[in-house]
C-alpha positions as CSV (number, residue, x, y, z in Angstrom):
1,X,51.8,50.1,-36.9
2,X,48.3,51.2,-35.8
3,X,46.0,52.1,-38.6
4,X,44.6,55.7,-38.3
5,X,41.0,54.6,-38.7
6,X,41.4,51.9,-36.0
7,X,42.9,54.4,-33.6
8,X,40.1,56.9,-34.2
9,X,37.5,54.1,-33.6
10,X,39.3,53.2,-30.4
11,X,39.0,56.7,-29.0
12,X,35.3,56.8,-30.0
13,X,34.7,53.5,-28.2
14,X,36.5,54.7,-25.1
15,X,34.5,57.9,-24.9
16,X,31.3,55.9,-25.4
17,X,32.3,53.4,-22.7
18,X,32.8,56.1,-20.2
19,X,29.3,57.5,-20.8
20,X,27.9,53.9,-20.6
21,X,29.5,53.5,-17.2
22,X,28.0,56.7,-16.1
23,X,24.6,55.6,-17.5
24,X,24.7,52.3,-15.6
25,X,25.8,53.9,-12.3
26,X,23.1,56.6,-12.4
27,X,20.4,54.1,-13.4
28,X,21.5,51.7,-10.6
29,X,21.1,54.5,-8.1
30,X,17.7,55.4,-9.5
31,X,18.7,59.0,-10.4
32,X,16.6,60.7,-13.1
33,X,19.6,62.5,-14.4
34,X,20.7,59.3,-16.1
35,X,18.9,60.5,-19.2
36,X,21.8,62.9,-19.8
37,X,24.2,60.0,-20.1
38,X,21.7,58.1,-22.2
39,X,21.6,61.0,-24.7
40,X,25.4,61.1,-24.9
41,X,25.4,57.3,-25.7
42,X,22.4,57.0,-28.0
43,X,22.9,59.9,-30.4
44,X,26.6,59.5,-31.2
45,X,26.2,55.7,-31.5
46,X,23.2,56.1,-33.8
47,X,24.8,58.7,-35.9
48,X,28.0,56.7,-36.4
49,X,26.0,53.5,-37.2
50,X,23.8,55.2,-39.8
51,X,26.9,56.8,-41.5
52,X,29.0,53.7,-41.6
53,X,28.4,53.2,-45.3
54,X,29.2,56.8,-46.1
55,X,32.5,56.6,-44.2
56,X,33.4,53.3,-45.8
57,X,32.9,54.6,-49.4
58,X,34.1,58.3,-49.1
59,X,36.0,58.5,-45.7
60,X,35.7,61.7,-43.6
61,X,34.0,63.8,-46.3
62,X,32.3,67.1,-45.8
63,X,28.9,65.4,-46.0
64,X,29.9,62.8,-43.4
65,X,31.2,65.5,-41.0
66,X,28.0,67.6,-41.4
67,X,25.7,64.7,-40.8
68,X,27.7,63.4,-37.9
69,X,27.7,66.8,-36.2
70,X,23.9,67.1,-36.8
71,X,23.6,63.8,-35.0
72,X,25.5,65.2,-32.0
73,X,23.6,68.5,-32.0
74,X,20.7,67.6,-29.7
75,X,22.7,66.1,-26.8
76,X,25.4,68.7,-26.9
77,X,23.0,71.6,-27.0
78,X,21.0,70.1,-24.1
79,X,24.3,69.6,-22.2
80,X,25.3,73.2,-22.8
81,X,21.9,74.3,-21.4
82,X,22.4,72.2,-18.3
83,X,25.8,73.7,-17.8
84,X,24.4,77.2,-18.1
85,X,21.7,76.3,-15.5
86,X,24.4,75.1,-13.1
87,X,26.3,78.4,-13.4
88,X,23.1,80.4,-13.1
89,X,22.5,78.7,-9.8
90,X,25.9,78.5,-8.2
91,X,27.4,81.8,-9.2
92,X,25.0,84.0,-7.2
93,X,25.0,81.5,-4.3
94,X,28.8,81.6,-4.1
95,X,28.7,85.4,-3.8
96,X,26.9,85.0,-0.5
97,X,28.7,81.9,0.8
98,X,30.9,83.9,3.2
99,X,34.4,82.6,4.1
100,X,33.6,78.9,4.5
101,X,33.6,78.0,0.8
102,X,36.3,79.3,-1.6
103,X,34.2,80.4,-4.6
104,X,37.2,80.3,-7.0
105,X,37.8,76.6,-6.3
106,X,34.1,75.7,-6.9
107,X,33.8,77.6,-10.1
108,X,37.1,76.3,-11.4
109,X,35.9,72.8,-10.7
110,X,32.7,73.4,-12.6
111,X,34.5,74.9,-15.5
112,X,37.0,71.9,-15.6
113,X,34.2,69.3,-15.5
114,X,32.2,71.1,-18.2
115,X,35.4,71.1,-20.4
116,X,36.0,67.5,-19.8
117,X,32.4,66.5,-20.6
118,X,32.3,68.5,-23.8
119,X,35.8,67.7,-25.2
120,X,37.6,64.5,-24.7
121,X,40.7,65.4,-26.7
122,X,42.1,67.8,-29.3
123,X,42.1,66.8,-32.9
124,X,44.5,68.6,-35.2
125,X,45.8,68.4,-38.7
126,X,49.4,69.5,-39.5
127,X,50.6,70.5,-43.0
128,X,54.2,71.4,-43.8
129,X,55.3,73.4,-46.9
130,X,58.7,73.7,-48.4
131,X,60.4,77.0,-49.5
132,X,58.5,77.1,-52.7
133,X,55.1,76.7,-51.0
134,X,54.5,73.1,-52.1
135,X,53.1,70.6,-49.5
136,X,56.1,68.7,-48.1
137,X,54.3,66.5,-45.6
138,X,50.9,66.2,-43.9
139,X,49.6,64.3,-40.9
140,X,46.6,64.3,-38.5
141,X,46.4,63.1,-35.0
142,X,45.1,63.5,-31.4
143,X,47.3,66.1,-29.8
144,X,47.2,65.6,-26.1
145,X,48.7,68.3,-23.9
146,X,49.5,67.8,-20.2
147,X,49.5,70.8,-17.9
148,X,50.3,68.8,-14.8
149,X,53.8,68.3,-13.3
150,X,53.4,64.6,-13.3
151,X,52.5,64.6,-17.0
152,X,50.9,61.3,-18.0
153,X,52.4,59.2,-15.2
154,X,49.0,58.5,-13.6
155,X,47.0,58.5,-16.8
156,X,49.0,55.9,-18.8
157,X,47.6,52.9,-16.7
158,X,44.1,53.9,-17.9
159,X,45.1,54.9,-21.4
160,X,48.1,52.7,-22.4
161,X,48.5,54.5,-25.7
162,X,49.6,57.7,-23.9
163,X,53.1,56.4,-23.0
164,X,56.6,57.6,-23.8
165,X,56.5,56.0,-27.3
166,X,53.8,58.6,-28.2
167,X,55.8,61.6,-27.1
168,X,56.5,64.0,-29.8
169,X,60.0,63.9,-31.4
170,X,61.8,67.3,-31.7
171,X,62.6,68.5,-35.2
172,X,65.3,71.1,-34.8
173,X,64.6,72.4,-38.3
174,X,61.1,73.4,-37.4
175,X,59.9,76.2,-35.1
176,X,59.5,74.9,-31.5
177,X,60.4,71.4,-32.7
178,X,57.2,71.2,-34.8
179,X,54.9,71.5,-31.8
180,X,54.3,74.4,-29.4
181,X,54.8,72.2,-26.3
182,X,56.1,68.9,-25.4
183,X,53.2,66.6,-25.6
184,X,51.7,63.3,-26.9
185,X,50.6,62.8,-30.5
186,X,48.5,59.8,-31.6
187,X,47.8,59.4,-35.3
188,X,44.1,59.8,-36.3
189,X,41.9,60.6,-39.3
190,X,42.1,64.1,-40.8
191,X,39.8,66.9,-39.6
192,X,38.2,69.6,-41.8
193,X,37.9,72.9,-39.9
194,X,35.1,75.3,-40.8
195,X,37.6,78.2,-41.4
196,X,40.8,76.7,-42.8
197,X,43.9,78.8,-42.7
198,X,44.8,80.6,-46.0
199,X,48.5,81.7,-45.8
200,X,50.0,83.5,-48.8
201,X,53.2,85.4,-49.6
202,X,52.1,88.8,-51.0
203,X,55.5,90.2,-52.0
204,X,59.3,89.7,-51.6
205,X,61.9,92.4,-52.2
206,X,65.6,93.0,-51.6
207,X,66.1,96.3,-49.7
208,X,68.8,98.8,-50.3
209,X,70.3,98.1,-46.8
210,X,70.9,94.4,-47.5
211,X,67.8,92.7,-46.1
212,X,65.0,90.7,-47.6
213,X,61.5,92.1,-46.9
214,X,58.6,89.6,-47.2
215,X,55.0,90.5,-46.8
216,X,52.3,88.0,-45.9
217,X,48.5,87.7,-45.7
218,X,46.6,85.3,-43.5
219,X,42.9,84.5,-43.3
220,X,41.5,81.9,-40.8
221,X,39.8,81.3,-37.5
222,X,39.5,83.9,-34.7
223,X,42.5,82.5,-32.9
224,X,45.8,81.8,-34.6
225,X,49.4,81.2,-33.5
226,X,52.4,82.1,-35.6
227,X,55.7,80.3,-34.9
228,X,58.8,81.7,-36.7
229,X,62.3,80.2,-37.0
230,X,64.7,81.8,-39.5
231,X,66.9,79.4,-41.5
232,X,70.5,79.0,-40.6
233,X,72.5,81.9,-41.9
234,X,69.6,84.4,-41.5
235,X,68.4,86.7,-38.7
236,X,65.1,88.4,-38.2
237,X,65.9,92.1,-37.9
238,X,62.5,93.8,-38.0
239,X,58.8,93.2,-38.5
240,X,55.5,95.1,-38.6
241,X,54.4,93.8,-35.2
242,X,54.5,95.8,-32.0
243,X,57.2,98.5,-32.0
244,X,58.9,97.0,-35.0
245,X,61.8,95.3,-33.1
246,X,61.6,91.6,-32.5
247,X,62.4,90.6,-28.9
248,X,65.7,88.9,-28.4
249,X,65.5,85.1,-28.2
250,X,68.6,82.9,-27.6
251,X,67.1,80.1,-29.7
252,X,66.1,82.4,-32.5
253,X,62.5,81.3,-32.3
254,X,59.5,83.7,-32.2
255,X,55.9,83.2,-31.1
256,X,53.0,85.5,-32.1
257,X,49.4,85.0,-31.0
258,X,46.7,86.7,-33.1
259,X,42.9,86.9,-32.5
260,X,40.1,88.9,-34.0
261,X,36.3,89.4,-33.9
262,X,33.7,88.6,-36.5
263,X,34.1,89.6,-40.2
264,X,37.7,90.7,-39.7
265,X,39.9,91.5,-42.8
266,X,42.9,89.4,-43.6
267,X,45.8,89.7,-41.3
268,X,48.7,91.4,-43.1
269,X,52.3,91.7,-41.8
270,X,55.9,91.7,-43.0
271,X,59.3,90.5,-41.9
272,X,62.8,91.7,-42.7
273,X,65.5,89.0,-42.8
274,X,69.3,89.7,-42.7
275,X,71.6,87.1,-44.2
276,X,74.4,86.2,-41.7
277,X,76.2,83.3,-43.3
278,X,79.7,84.6,-42.4
279,X,78.7,85.4,-38.8
280,X,77.3,81.9,-38.4
281,X,80.3,80.3,-39.9
282,X,82.5,82.2,-37.4
283,X,80.4,81.1,-34.5
284,X,80.6,77.5,-35.4
285,X,84.4,77.7,-35.2
286,X,84.4,78.5,-31.5
287,X,85.2,75.6,-29.1
288,X,82.4,73.6,-27.5
289,X,83.1,75.2,-24.0
290,X,82.6,78.7,-25.4
291,X,79.2,80.4,-25.4
292,X,79.5,83.4,-27.7
293,X,76.6,85.9,-28.0
294,X,76.0,87.4,-31.5
295,X,73.6,89.8,-33.1
296,X,73.3,92.0,-36.2
297,X,74.0,95.8,-35.8
298,X,75.1,98.8,-37.8
299,X,77.5,101.6,-36.9
300,X,77.1,105.1,-38.5
301,X,79.4,108.0,-37.7
302,X,79.0,111.6,-38.9
């Protein structure tokens, strides 16, 4: 029942509050580095205040996003410069620290702190299409991933919204339940990436050997992930990736990570799908205590 705009405002206020606490603490101790926290408080607050009317009338438009990012440019660029200075100082020193200080731990700590300072959470927009390509559903939210064994057990007291009610619900009809990992998803306003994904079906043909070959073309950012789950009654038999043979997966799900450099052409690939309705119907007739293994194969004798 939480409005998306209100939730987005809440996370902005929480981030601002943390920087205000840092500003008060550093100022109280008389440290000159308090000006860094001041920049991270003043510029985002000023930018958001000046753009309140724009957001009220047009929402998160392209103009609003550009002006808001310009307001954040100075503190973030300066913060990146300070991080670069820290690495310029500590990296050579750690190379001569001997055996007393583990350099990997120190550098990992610096990288972690830099990541936390520059990014508070991931913001993502999901769009689902039906078999005809039409938009079926669309949502946006703060996608929080936990890489710790304890998950959010010790974080929830500080951020009550990150509780079990915000855990993602598995959708068995979608690849990897609709999310790559088990995580927490808080509704938020939509984002507009600089390089949106352009996914298109180039061709579809029925082959002479009884499969359906579909070719695709994708344009987008430098890092993209492809999650594939054939519909019930179908099996992925071959593709244009790797050696041409999809790796066996018990769940029938496939994951492909694609990255490229600057000015790369569109990513083109194809799949071949084998219809297996009769095989699936037979497998469903086995009792619950049986675990049959099935795959598609051909037998040719000369």
